[in-house]
C-alpha positions in Angstrom: 55.1 -40.2 -10.0 57.1 -37.2 -11.2 55.1 -34.5 -13.0 52.0 -34.7 -10.8 50.0 -31.4 -10.6 49.9 -30.6 -6.9 48.2 -27.7 -5.0 49.5 -27.2 -1.5 47.0 -25.4 0.7 48.8 -23.3 3.3 51.9 -21.2 3.0 53.3 -21.7 6.5 56.7 -23.3 7.0 55.2 -26.8 6.7 53.3 -26.1 3.5 56.2 -24.2 1.9 58.8 -26.8 2.7 56.5 -29.5 1.3 56.0 -27.5 -1.9 59.7 -26.9 -2.3 60.5 -30.6 -1.9 57.8 -31.7 -4.3 59.1 -29.2 -6.9 62.6 -30.4 -6.5 61.4 -33.9 -7.3 59.8 -32.7 -10.5 56.2 -32.2 -9.6 54.1 -29.2 -10.9 53.4 -27.4 -7.6 51.5 -24.3 -6.6 51.0 -23.0 -3.0 47.5 -21.5 -2.3 47.3 -19.0 0.6 45.8 -15.5 0.7 48.0 -14.7 3.7 51.3 -16.5 3.2 53.5 -17.1 6.2 51.1 -15.1 8.4 50.1 -17.9 10.8 51.9 -19.8 13.5 55.2 -19.7 11.5 55.2 -15.9 11.8 55.2 -16.1 15.6 57.3 -19.2 16.0 60.6 -19.0 17.9 62.3 -21.5 15.6 63.8 -23.9 18.1 65.1 -27.1 16.7 64.9 -28.8 20.0 63.7 -32.5 19.9 65.3 -33.4 23.2 64.3 -30.2 25.1 60.7 -30.6 23.9 60.1 -34.3 24.6 58.3 -35.5 27.7 56.9 -38.8 29.1 54.6 -40.3 26.6 56.0 -38.3 23.7 59.0 -40.4 22.8 57.9 -40.7 19.1 58.4 -36.9 18.9 62.0 -37.4 20.0 62.6 -40.0 17.2 60.9 -37.9 14.6 62.6 -34.7 15.8 66.1 -36.1 15.7 65.5 -37.4 12.2 64.3 -34.0 11.1 67.1 -32.1 12.8 69.6 -34.0 10.6 67.8 -32.7 7.5 67.9 -29.0 8.6 71.5 -28.2 7.6 71.0 -29.2 4.0 67.7 -27.3 3.8 69.1 -24.2 5.3 72.1 -24.3 3.1 69.9 -24.6 0.0 67.9 -21.6 1.2 71.0 -19.7 2.3 69.6 -19.2 5.8 71.6 -19.7 9.0 71.2 -22.6 11.4 72.5 -21.6 14.8 74.0 -24.8 16.3 74.7 -23.5 19.7 72.7 -26.1 21.7 70.0 -25.7 24.3 70.6 -24.9 28.0 67.9 -26.2 30.4 67.9 -24.3 33.7 66.0 -24.6 37.0 65.7 -21.3 38.9 65.3 -23.0 42.4 65.6 -26.5 43.8 62.0 -27.4 42.8 62.5 -26.2 39.2 65.8 -28.1 39.0 63.9 -31.3 39.6 62.1 -30.6 36.3 65.5 -30.4 34.6 66.7 -33.6 36.2 63.5 -35.5 35.2 64.0 -34.3 31.6 67.7 -35.4 31.7 66.8 -38.8 33.1 64.2 -39.4 30.4 66.7 -38.5 27.7 69.4 -40.7 29.3 67.0 -43.6 29.1 66.8 -43.0 25.3 70.5 -42.8 24.9 70.6 -39.1 24.3 73.6 -37.0 25.3 72.9 -34.7 28.2 75.5 -32.8 30.3 74.2 -31.9 33.8 75.6 -28.6 35.2 75.7 -27.1 38.6 75.5 -23.4 39.3 79.0 -22.7 38.2 78.6 -24.8 35.1 75.5 -22.9 34.1 77.2 -19.6 34.7 80.2 -20.6 32.6 77.9 -21.8 29.7 75.7 -18.7 29.9 77.3 -15.7 31.7 74.2 -13.5 31.1 72.0 -15.6 33.3 71.2 -15.0 36.9 72.3 -17.3 39.7 70.2 -20.5 39.3 70.0 -23.9 41.0 71.5 -25.8 38.1 70.8 -27.0 34.6 71.7 -29.3 31.7 73.3 -28.7 28.3 71.9 -30.3 25.1 74.8 -29.5 22.7 73.3 -30.9 19.5 70.3 -28.7 19.4 69.9 -25.6 17.2 67.6 -22.8 16.1 66.5 -21.0 12.9 64.6 -17.8 12.1 61.2 -19.1 10.7 60.5 -15.8 9.1 63.7 -15.9 7.1 63.0 -19.5 6.2 59.5 -18.7 4.9 60.8 -15.6 3.0 63.4 -17.8 1.3 60.9 -20.5 0.4 58.3 -18.0 -0.9 60.9 -16.9 -3.4 61.2 -20.4 -4.7 57.6 -21.5 -5.0 54.6 -20.5 -7.1 52.1 -18.7 -4.9 48.5 -18.3 -5.8 45.4 -16.9 -4.1 43.1 -19.6 -5.4 43.3 -23.3 -6.3 44.2 -24.3 -9.8 41.7 -26.3 -12.0 42.9 -29.7 -12.8 45.1 -30.3 -9.8 45.6 -34.1 -9.4 46.7 -34.0 -5.7 45.9 -31.5 -2.9 48.2 -31.3 0.2 46.3 -29.7 3.1 48.7 -27.8 5.4 46.5 -25.1 6.7 47.4 -25.2 10.4 44.4 -24.9 12.7 42.0 -24.1 9.9 41.6 -27.5 8.3 38.7 -27.8 5.9 35.9 -30.3 6.3 35.8 -33.2 6.9 39.1 -32.8 8.8 38.5 -29.7 10.9 37.8 -31.7 14.0 41.2 -33.4 13.9 43.1 -30.4 15.3 42.5 -27.9 18.2 44.0 -24.4 18.4 46.4 -23.9 21.3 47.4 -20.2 21.7 51.0 -19.3 22.1 52.1 -15.8 23.0 55.5 -14.5 21.9 57.5 -11.4 22.7 60.4 -10.1 20.7 63.1 -7.9 22.2 66.4 -6.2 21.4 69.2 -6.5 24.0 72.8 -5.4 24.4 73.4 -8.7 26.3 71.5 -11.5 24.7 72.0 -15.2 25.7 74.6 -17.1 23.6 72.2 -20.1 23.0 68.6 -21.1 23.5 67.7 -21.1 27.2 64.7 -23.1 28.3 63.9 -22.6 32.0 61.5 -23.1 34.8 60.9 -20.3 37.4 58.6 -21.3 40.2 57.1 -24.0 37.9 56.5 -21.5 35.1 58.1 -22.5 31.8 59.9 -19.9 29.7 62.3 -19.9 26.8 64.8 -17.3 25.4 66.0 -17.8 21.8 68.7 -15.5 20.5 68.8 -14.7 16.8 72.5 -14.2 16.5 72.4 -10.4 16.6 70.7 -8.3 19.3 67.3 -9.9 18.9 65.8 -12.3 21.4 62.5 -14.2 21.2 60.7 -14.9 24.5 57.9 -17.3 24.9 56.3 -20.5 26.4 52.7 -19.7 27.0 50.2 -22.4 26.0 46.4 -22.1 26.3 43.5 -24.0 24.6 40.7 -21.6 23.9 37.9 -21.0 21.4 38.4 -17.3 20.9 40.8 -15.8 18.2 44.4 -15.7 19.5 45.4 -12.3 21.0 48.4 -11.2 23.1 47.1 -10.9 26.6 48.4 -8.7 29.4 48.5 -11.8 31.7 50.4 -13.8 29.2 53.0 -11.1 28.6 53.3 -10.5 32.3 54.0 -14.2 33.0 56.6 -14.3 30.3 58.4 -11.2 31.4 58.3 -12.1 35.1 59.8 -15.6 34.5 62.3 -14.3 32.0 63.5 -11.5 34.3 64.3 -13.9 37.1 66.6 -15.8 34.7 67.9 -13.0 32.6 68.7 -9.7 34.4 69.5 -7.9 31.1 65.8 -8.0 30.3 65.4 -4.8 32.3 67.5 -3.0 29.6 66.0 -4.7 26.6 63.7 -3.0 24.2 60.3 -4.7 23.8 59.7 -4.4 20.0 56.9 -6.8 19.2 54.2 -9.0 20.8 52.4 -11.8 18.8 49.9 -14.5 19.5 49.0 -17.4 17.2 47.2 -20.7 17.5 49.2 -23.9 17.0 47.4 -27.0 15.7 47.3 -29.8 18.2 46.0 -33.3 17.7 44.4 -35.6 20.3 47.4 -37.8 20.5 50.1 -35.1 20.2 51.4 -36.5 16.9 51.1 -34.8 13.5 48.9 -36.0 10.6 51.1 -36.7 7.6 49.8 -38.9 4.8 46.5 -40.0 3.2 43.4 -38.2 4.3 40.9 -40.9 3.6 39.8 -38.9 0.5 41.3 -39.8 -2.8 43.8 -37.3 -4.0 44.1 -35.4 -0.7 47.1 -35.7 1.6 47.4 -34.1 5.0 50.4 -32.3 6.4 48.9 -31.0 9.6 48.7 -31.1 13.4 52.3 -30.3 14.2 51.5 -28.3 17.3 54.7 -26.7 18.6 56.9 -28.9 16.4 56.1 -27.4 13.0 59.5 -25.7 12.4 61.5 -28.7 13.7 59.5 -31.3 11.7 59.1 -29.3 8.4 61.9 -31.0 6.4 60.9 -34.4 7.6 57.3 -33.8 6.8 58.3 -32.6 3.3 60.2 -35.8 2.7 57.3 -38.0 3.9 54.7 -36.2 1.8 57.0 -36.4 -1.3 57.8 -40.1 -0.6 54.1 -40.8 -0.3 53.3 -39.3 -3.6 56.2 -41.0 -5.3 56.0 -44.5 -3.7 52.9 -44.7 -1.5 55.0 -44.9 1.6 53.4 -43.7 4.9 55.0 -43.5 8.4 52.4 -45.5 10.4 52.9 -43.4 13.5 51.9 -40.3 11.6 49.3 -41.9 9.3 46.1 -39.6 9.5 43.9 -42.7 9.1 44.7 -43.6 12.7 42.1 -41.0 13.6 39.5 -42.3 11.2 37.8 -45.5 12.3 37.6 -48.1 9.5 39.6 -45.9 7.1 42.6 -48.3 6.7 
């Protein structure tokens, strides 16, 4: 019902996109966060890569990601922020790494997704800045955005507060790994470490590779900036950039991208990403009247933000819930 007074807890990319969509539909919305856009969204590389991210047992993420990818151009245009639709290049450094690429391609073929397998010459033609690798695959429909630019644009469109408003009729919880009780146990923090560089020879498109079994990605921003990442570690301590994590990233990236030697290392960041037990987000009724969850997006928060916003707004307007994402699946007897 339009005109509902809604507080959105959490000013990451998910919470902000939800708030923007609710406001567009006529709801009275405020976002509550003392550190807006300072969590996982601040560190995120911004890959819109549903095909590159999917793996066996995660096919629902492919479906959801493809649906959300279709929503990104309209959202970005509204925010006047660029979507780089240059595709994703998967590469395997040696024969063993190439098997990982081929397994990914085979999985996508089974789901009817377009994948172009490339030999060494094909990879070099697609991405001249890369070293000689065993082979790869091109996913031409994928894209990337700058999450910091997205969050800045959204923050300019929403009402931001440090505390909750009295009289809010609905609360949307989008607080990443810091879910309040009684939902705190539904997500686990998984640390990701990210490096940002400036280069005179950046890749043309997102490159996701394997080097001796080590995963790494390079995401160009469209100027001289490149985001480098792929570490993933479950832990109980606060997230910090570690020497070991940075070394793994730099070693793997250097094998694929020789220009790394000349690149300036300008920033290192670590943040926790909120993972659920089954790998799927929690979007919908919380089991508590008047509280809706938009949480547990793990490494898919940027990709799934516009779809999550639509689902939350649809739920408030019509009661609709995507059964795959319904948080009550985690709560015995809650349905």
